[in-house]
N, C-alpha and C positions, 0 to 999 in steps of 0.2 A: 579420799582426803584432798583438799585443794592444796597444791604445793607451790602456788605462785609466790608466797612469801618465804619459801625455803631455798630458793636458788642461791642466795648469798651464803647460807649455811653449807651448801654443797661445795661452793667455791672455796671456803675456808678449810674444809675437811682435808686431812692428809689421806684418808681412805674412805671409799664408798662401798658399802655392802648392799648389793642389790638383792631384793627378796620379793617373791610373789608365789602364789599358789600355782600349781600346774593344773590347767583345765584342758581337757581334750588333747593332751600331748604337747602343750606349749604354755607359754606365759599367758597370764590372764589379760583381758582386754584393758583393764586399768593400768597394768604395767606397760602395755604397748602404747598407751596414750602418753605415759611418762617418757618412754623412749623417743617418741615423735617430738615431744616438747624439748627434749635434750639436744635436738639438732641445732638450736641456737647457740648452745655451748660448744658443740662440735665445730661449727663454722670458725670459731675463734680459737679452737683447741684449748679451751679453758680447763679441761680436766686432764690434759696430757701429763704423763708421768705420775699420776696418782696411783695408789694402790687400790685395787678393786677385788671384791670377793662376792660370792653369791650363795643364796639358799633358796630352797623351794620345799613345798610340802604337797602331798596328795593323799587321798584316802586309801589307795592301794599301796602295797609294799613297793612295787615298781612304779606303776602309774606314769611311766614315761618321763620321770623326773629329770633324767639325764638330758633329754631334748630341751627342757626348759633351762637347765644350767648352761648348756651350749648357747642358747639364745642370749642369756645374760653375758656370757663370755664374749660373744660377738660384739655386743654393745660396748663393753669395756675396751675391746681391741680397737673398735672404730674411734673411740675417744683417746687412743694412744696410751692406755693404761697398762699396769702391771698386775697380772692376776695372781691371787694368793689361793693356793690349794688348801684342802682341808688339813692335810698333814697329820692325820690320825689313822693308824692302822685299823682295819675292820675287825670287828668281833665275829670271828667265823669258826670258832671251835664248838664242841658239844656243850661246854659250860656257858656259852653266850645266851643272853636273854634280852628282852626289850629294854631292860635296865642297863645294858652294856653300852659302852661308848661306841659310836659308829656302827651300830647294829645293822643299819640299812646298807652300809658298805660303800659310801661315796668316797671319791678322791678329789674331784674337781670342784667341790663345794659341799655345802651342808644339805643333806637329804633327810627329811623327816616324814613320818606317816602319822596321820590322824584320822580316825574313822569319821565319816560324814556327820554322825550324830554325837560326836564328842565335843566337849568344851575345851578351850585351851588348858584349863586346869587338869584335864584328864589325859594330856599328852604323856607319852612314855617318858619315864625318868631319864632313860638313856639318851633320848633325843634332846631333852632339855640340857643335860650335862654336856652332850656333844656340841650343842649350840653355844653354850657358855665357853667351852674350851676353844671353839673356833673363833669366837669374838676375841678372846684373850690372845690367840695366835695373831690375828690381824693387827691388834693393838701393839703387840710386842714387835712385830715386823715394822710397823710404821715408826715406832720409837727408834728402832735400830737403823733403819734405812733413810729416814727423812729428817 
């Protein structure tokens, strides 16, 4: 997507949630292009003190998603932001299923898993519910802190 017309939206936002798929253990090329374009905002510290959060998805349960979230975190830190963690305990007991909150077990952001041949509508209910709860957490913290 062409983001040229979106920079003013980013400037007005209290929080920015970065998201991209994990490809070959890192952020996608499209997200890297966005990162490079954000250097014009970085120069003037236009996003300093904003809340930031991140999410990623890959086809494998691990898929090196943590490396991608670290990549997103570094960008937020370069912009002088404040990172919001997932804040949801992992579902890691025998009763847990793909429909459980935070089944993938992330802490530093939202991790989801979707098979390469699945449509968005076929994502695990637990991943979608975790995403919704994470978005609500970021919004609540923005309302509380800003």
